[in-house]
C-alpha positions in Angstrom: 0.0 0.1 0.0 2.9 2.4 0.6 3.9 2.5 -3.1 0.3 2.7 -4.1 -0.5 5.7 -1.9 2.8 7.5 -2.9 2.0 7.1 -6.6 -1.6 8.3 -6.1 -0.2 11.5 -4.5 2.5 12.0 -7.0 0.4 11.5 -10.1 -2.7 13.0 -8.7 -3.5 14.8 -11.9 -3.6 11.6 -14.0 -5.5 9.7 -11.3 -7.9 12.6 -10.8 -8.7 12.7 -14.5 -9.3 8.9 -14.5 -11.5 9.3 -11.4 -13.6 11.9 -13.1 -14.3 9.4 -16.0 -15.2 6.7 -13.3 -17.5 9.2 -11.5 -19.2 10.1 -14.7 -19.8 6.4 -15.4 -21.2 6.1 -11.9 -23.6 9.0 -12.3 -24.9 7.5 -15.5 -25.3 4.2 -13.8 -27.4 5.8 -10.9 -29.5 7.6 -13.4 -30.0 4.5 -15.5 -31.0 2.6 -12.2 -33.4 5.2 -11.3 -35.0 5.4 -14.7 -35.3 1.6 -14.9 -36.8 1.3 -11.4 -39.2 4.2 -12.2 -40.4 2.6 -15.4 -40.8 -0.8 -13.5 -43.0 1.0 -10.8 -44.9 3.0 -13.5 -45.5 -0.2 -15.6 -46.5 -2.8 -13.0 -46.7 -1.1 -9.5 -50.4 -2.2 -9.4 -49.2 -5.9 -9.7 -46.3 -5.5 -7.4 -48.5 -4.3 -4.5 -50.7 -7.3 -4.7 -50.1 -10.2 -2.1 -50.3 -12.7 -5.1 -48.1 -15.7 -5.5 -49.1 -16.4 -9.2 -51.6 -15.6 -11.9 -53.4 -18.2 -14.1 -54.3 -17.2 -17.6 -56.4 -19.2 -20.0 -54.5 -22.0 -21.7 -52.7 -20.9 -24.8 -52.9 -17.2 -24.1 -50.1 -15.3 -25.9 -47.8 -14.1 -23.1 -47.5 -10.5 -24.5 -50.2 -8.5 -23.0 -51.7 -11.6 -21.5 -53.9 -9.8 -19.0 -56.1 -8.2 -21.7 -56.1 -11.5 -23.9 -57.1 -14.0 -21.3 -60.5 -15.1 -20.4 -61.1 -17.6 -17.5 -64.5 -19.1 -16.3 -65.9 -20.2 -13.1 -64.8 -23.9 -13.6 -61.2 -22.9 -14.0 -61.3 -20.6 -10.9 -62.9 -23.4 -8.9 -60.3 -26.0 -10.0 -57.5 -23.7 -8.7 -59.3 -23.3 -5.4 -59.1 -27.0 -4.9 -55.4 -27.4 -5.4 -53.7 -28.5 -2.2 -51.1 -25.7 -1.9 -53.5 -22.9 -2.7 -54.6 -20.8 0.3 -57.1 -18.8 -1.7 -57.8 -18.0 -5.4 -59.8 -15.2 -6.7 -61.0 -14.0 -10.2 -59.7 -10.7 -11.5 -60.8 -8.7 -14.5 -58.4 -6.4 -16.4 -59.1 -3.9 -19.0 -57.7 -0.5 -20.2 -60.2 2.3 -21.0 -60.4 6.0 -21.6 -62.6 8.0 -19.3 -63.5 11.7 -18.4 -64.1 13.2 -15.1 -67.0 15.5 -14.1 -64.5 18.3 -14.3 -63.7 17.7 -18.0 -60.3 16.0 -17.3 -59.5 13.1 -19.6 -57.8 10.3 -18.0 -56.7 6.7 -19.0 -57.6 3.9 -16.4 -56.7 0.3 -16.0 -59.8 -1.3 -14.6 -59.0 -4.1 -12.0 -62.2 -5.9 -11.3 -61.9 -7.7 -8.0 -64.2 -9.2 -5.3 -64.5 -6.5 -2.7 -63.9 -8.9 0.3 -61.0 -10.9 -1.4 -57.2 -10.6 -0.6 -56.8 -8.5 -3.7 -58.6 -5.4 -2.0 -55.9 -2.6 -2.1 -54.6 -0.8 1.0 -56.1 2.7 1.3 -54.6 6.1 1.9 -58.0 7.7 2.0 -61.7 6.9 1.5 -63.6 3.7 2.1 -63.3 0.1 0.8 -65.1 -1.3 -2.2 -68.8 -2.1 -1.8 -71.3 -0.2 -3.9 -71.4 -1.2 -7.6 -70.6 2.3 -8.8 -67.6 3.0 -6.5 -64.0 2.8 -7.5 -60.5 3.2 -5.8 -58.0 4.8 -7.8 -54.2 5.3 -7.8 -52.9 7.8 -5.4 -51.1 9.5 -8.3 -54.4 10.6 -9.8 -54.7 13.1 -6.9 -52.1 15.2 -8.6 -54.3 15.3 -11.6 -57.2 16.8 -9.9 -59.3 13.8 -8.8 -60.7 13.8 -5.2 -63.2 11.9 -3.2 -66.6 12.1 -4.8 -65.3 12.8 -8.3 -67.4 11.1 -10.9 -65.7 9.4 -13.9 -67.5 8.5 -17.1 -66.1 5.7 -19.2 -65.7 6.6 -22.9 -67.9 4.6 -25.4 -69.7 2.8 -22.5 -70.9 6.0 -20.8 -71.1 4.3 -17.4 -70.5 6.6 -14.4 -68.3 5.6 -11.6 -67.6 7.5 -8.3 -64.1 7.8 -6.6 -64.5 6.5 -3.1 -60.9 6.0 -2.1 -57.3 6.2 -3.1 -54.6 3.5 -2.9 -51.8 3.7 -0.5 -49.0 4.6 -3.0 -48.7 4.4 -6.8 -50.8 1.7 -8.5 -50.3 1.6 -12.2 -50.4 -1.1 -15.0 -48.9 -0.5 -18.4 -48.1 3.0 -17.4 -51.8 3.6 -16.8 -53.2 4.4 -13.4 -55.3 1.6 -11.9 -58.9 1.9 -10.9 -60.2 -1.0 -8.6 -63.9 -1.8 -8.9 -66.1 -4.6 -7.9 -65.9 -7.7 -10.2 -69.5 -7.7 -10.9 -69.3 -4.1 -12.2 -66.2 -5.1 -14.4 -68.3 -8.0 -15.7 -71.2 -5.7 -16.5 -68.9 -3.4 -18.5 -67.1 -6.4 -20.2 -70.3 -8.0 -21.1 -71.6 -4.7 -22.8 -74.5 -4.4 -20.5 -73.3 -1.4 -18.4 -75.8 1.5 -18.2 -75.2 4.5 -20.3 -75.2 7.8 -18.5 -75.7 6.3 -15.0 -74.1 4.2 -12.4 -74.6 0.5 -12.3 -77.0 -0.8 -9.7 -77.1 -3.9 -7.5 -80.1 -5.2 -9.5 -78.3 -5.1 -12.7 -75.4 -7.0 -11.3 -77.7 -9.7 -9.8 -79.4 -10.1 -13.4 -76.1 -10.5 -15.2 -75.3 -13.9 -16.6 -71.5 -13.5 -17.2 -69.3 -16.0 -15.5 -65.9 -14.8 -16.9 -62.8 -12.9 -15.6 -59.4 -12.2 -17.1 -57.1 -14.2 -14.8 -57.2 -16.2 -11.6 -55.1 -14.5 -8.8 -53.6 -17.2 -6.5 -52.2 -17.0 -3.0 -50.3 -20.1 -2.1 -49.8 -21.5 1.5 -46.6 -20.2 3.0 -43.7 -22.5 2.6 -45.4 -24.7 -0.1 -43.8 -25.5 -3.3 -46.4 -23.4 -5.1 -45.4 -20.3 -2.8 -41.7 -20.9 -4.1 -42.8 -20.8 -7.7 -42.1 -24.5 -8.2 -42.8 -25.4 -12.0 -44.2 -28.8 -11.1 -46.8 -27.3 -8.6 -47.8 -24.6 -11.2 -48.1 -27.4 -13.9 -50.3 -29.6 -11.8 -52.8 -26.7 -11.2 -52.7 -25.8 -14.9 -53.4 -29.3 -15.8 -56.4 -29.5 -13.6 -57.8 -26.1 -14.6 -56.7 -25.7 -18.3 -54.7 -22.7 -17.6 -51.2 -21.3 -18.2 -49.6 -19.9 -15.0 -46.9 -17.3 -14.2 -45.4 -16.3 -10.9 -45.8 -12.7 -9.9 -42.5 -11.7 -11.3 -43.1 -13.5 -14.5 -46.4 -11.9 -15.0 -44.8 -8.5 -15.1 -43.9 -9.5 -18.8 -47.6 -9.7 -19.6 -47.8 -5.9 -19.0 -47.7 -3.8 -22.2 -44.2 -2.8 -23.0 -42.7 -4.1 -19.9 -40.2 -6.6 -21.4 -39.0 -4.3 -24.2 -38.4 -1.4 -21.8 -36.5 -3.5 -19.2 -34.4 -5.4 -21.7 -33.4 -2.1 -23.4 -32.4 -0.5 -20.2 -30.5 -3.6 -19.0 -28.6 -3.7 -22.3 -27.5 -0.1 -21.9 -26.5 -0.7 -18.3 -24.4 -3.7 -19.3 -22.7 -1.8 -22.0 -21.9 1.0 -19.4 -20.3 -1.6 -17.1 -18.3 -3.1 -19.9 -17.2 0.5 -20.9 -16.1 1.3 -17.4 -14.1 -2.0 -17.2 -12.4 -1.3 -20.6 -11.6 2.3 -19.5 -10.0 1.3 -16.2 -8.2 -1.5 -17.8 -6.7 0.7 -20.6 -5.7 3.3 -18.0 -3.8 0.9 -15.8 -2.2 -0.8 -18.9 -0.7 2.5 -19.9 0.2 3.4 -16.3 2.0 0.0 -15.9 4.0 0.5 -19.1 5.0 3.9 -18.1 6.4 2.9 -14.7 7.9 -0.3 -15.9 11.5 0.9 -15.2 10.5 1.8 -11.5 8.8 -1.6 -11.1 12.0 -3.2 -12.3 14.0 -1.4 -9.8 11.6 -2.6 -7.0 12.0 -6.2 -8.3 15.9 -5.8 -8.2 15.5 -4.5 -4.5 13.7 -7.8 -3.7 10.0 -6.9 -4.1 8.0 -9.9 -5.2 5.7 -10.0 -8.2 2.8 -10.8 -5.9 3.7 -7.5 -3.9 3.6 -5.5 -7.1 0.4 -7.0 -8.2 -1.2 -6.4 -4.8 -0.1 -2.9 -4.9 -1.4 -2.2 -8.3 -4.7 -3.7 -7.4 -4.9 -1.5 -4.4 -4.5 1.6 -6.4 -7.3 0.4 -8.7 -9.5 -0.3 -5.7 -8.9 3.0 -4.1 -9.7 4.8 -7.3 -12.8 2.8 -8.1 -14.3 2.9 -4.6 -13.7 6.6 -4.0 -14.9 7.9 -7.4 -17.8 5.5 -7.7 -19.1 6.6 -4.3 -18.6 10.2 -5.4 -20.4 9.6 -8.7 -23.2 7.7 -7.0 -23.7 10.6 -4.6 -23.9 13.1 -7.5 -26.3 10.8 -9.3 -28.6 10.6 -6.3 -28.5 14.3 -6.1 -29.4 14.9 -9.7 -32.2 12.2 -9.4 -33.8 14.2 -6.6 -34.1 17.1 -9.1 -36.0 15.0 -11.6 -39.4 16.4 -12.5 -42.4 14.7 -10.9 -43.8 13.6 -14.2 -40.8 11.5 -15.2 -40.9 7.8 -14.2 -37.9 8.0 -12.0 -37.3 6.2 -8.7 -34.2 6.2 -6.5 -33.9 2.8 -4.7 -31.1 1.8 -2.5 -31.0 -1.8 -3.6 -30.5 -1.2 -7.4 -28.0 1.6 -6.8 -25.9 -0.6 -4.4 -26.0 -3.4 -6.8 -25.0 -1.3 -9.7 -22.2 0.3 -7.8 -20.9 -3.1 -6.7 -20.9 -4.4 -10.3 -19.2 -1.2 -11.4 -16.4 -1.6 -8.9 -16.1 -5.4 -9.4 -15.9 -5.1 -13.3 -13.4 -2.2 -13.0 -11.2 -4.4 -10.8 -11.4 -7.2 -13.3 -10.3 -4.8 -16.1 -7.4 -3.5 -13.7 -6.3 -7.1 -12.8 -5.9 -8.0 -16.4 -3.9 -4.9 -17.1 -1.8 -5.1 -13.8 -0.9 -8.8 -14.5 1.9 -7.3 -16.7 4.0 -6.6 -13.6 4.4 -10.3 -13.1 6.5 -10.4 -16.3 8.9 -7.6 -15.3 12.5 -8.9 -14.8 14.9 -7.2 -12.2 17.5 -7.0 -14.9 15.4 -4.3 -16.7 16.5 -2.0 -13.9 20.2 -2.1 -15.2 19.0 -1.6 -18.8 19.6 -5.3 -19.7 16.8 -5.3 -22.2 18.1 -2.3 -24.1 
């Protein structure tokens, strides 16, 4: 460490310049992590907040946008309820619609039809739970757009009026569209095309409806069971009995519109950034090692082992990477806090810590490959024996 610290102090200009590059990479890494987390929350926060183990879609449903493609019936729901590892299974309807408030505000809504007393009922930040056929609970983010308790929303093309009776505890979105939870019977009335035009649905209309379908079966498994752990055989057994195709909660995110394309694109950019960081650090230490080759040969002639020089070079890289990655991450967090509210951006400690660790680790790999050159330096080079 003595040599490493002396060289860092002596060549502080060159190391500072390299550190600035590492810090800029770290800033980009934090911003990409925040954007990735923000897009995930904006795309599937409504699903993430559900205490669901898995979703069962109708057999053969195309995975892309499966929530809006799938249709399951009462027999399939009953079959899942009878599975041994299932604590409870509940139908859920899903559809995306345009709407307009009584204040003339146009909004897009993802309608999640759920049984009001089921485990799918959302936690509330304000208002009351689902009950009346015409009541809906909407995402907390819609407060910023002017919605309040008692606001009446009219669904386009259908004309059905729904009243906001509550707000979710935090953001609830699906496919970058705010979620509105409503009773399953009301969703079925809308899906069947029998919802009233210019009025709110009534209990009598729901009772007279003959429509035994939903979009998916939401499943909550028994704690500790194979199904709760996402065991493929347990899912397959339920699918065989019910005639469905199941996905774990995490897998179902890909059934949200655009989710897979967005996440894969950002992941590819992040990994390219990591690779660039490793190459930049490796190139810097390759040049640095070549430039001080004579000094290293002198140390070898004085008795320093190749292992000592290798450890010393890696210590330099570690100090540089940890210091400036931390600095860049701090700057990135500061910039992230200034992002406008409308941007899907979310700073989360876990992704930032993971990205920082990967940046440092890959940087050390690049530095190690470059610094390995010191093991081939011969002591005789100090006397000009190679010239």
